C-alpha positions in Angstrom: 76.6 250.4 224.7 77.1 249.8 221.0 77.8 251.6 217.7 75.3 251.2 214.9 75.1 252.3 211.3 71.7 253.5 210.2 70.4 254.0 206.6 67.4 256.4 206.7 65.4 258.8 204.7 63.6 262.0 205.5 60.3 262.9 203.7 60.0 266.6 203.3 56.8 266.7 201.4 55.2 264.9 198.5 58.3 264.6 196.3 61.2 265.8 198.5 63.1 262.9 200.1 66.6 263.0 201.6 68.5 259.7 202.0 71.5 259.2 204.1 73.3 257.2 206.7 74.6 258.0 210.2 76.9 256.3 212.7 75.4 256.4 216.2 77.5 255.5 219.2 76.4 254.9 222.8 73.0 253.4 221.9 71.4 250.8 224.0 70.3 248.0 221.5 68.8 245.9 224.3 66.0 248.4 224.9 62.7 247.6 223.3 62.4 250.8 221.3 65.6 250.8 219.3 63.9 252.4 216.2 62.5 255.2 218.4 65.9 255.8 220.0 67.5 256.1 216.5 64.8 258.4 215.2 65.3 260.7 218.1 69.0 260.9 217.5 68.5 261.6 213.8 65.7 264.2 214.5 68.1 266.0 216.9 70.9 266.0 214.3 68.7 267.3 211.5 66.4 269.5 213.6 63.2 267.8 212.3 60.3 265.9 213.7 60.6 262.1 214.1 57.5 261.6 212.1 59.2 262.3 208.8 62.0 259.8 209.4 62.0 256.3 207.9 64.6 253.8 209.1 65.7 251.6 206.1 68.3 249.5 207.8 70.2 249.2 211.1 73.6 247.4 211.2 75.5 246.7 214.4 79.2 247.5 214.5 81.5 245.5 216.6 
């Protein structure tokens, strides 16, 4: 398991965008679908669909 820092944005429509970052612990970076794992965590946190989430950057934390 690892901790990662994720920079992301949520697109709420044509001109509404929310940018942010989140620290996620207990993620499995070795899995083939890391971006999907991260989107699911963010969607659960913000109660939104994964389709509106864009991952800008993922940084591993030691």
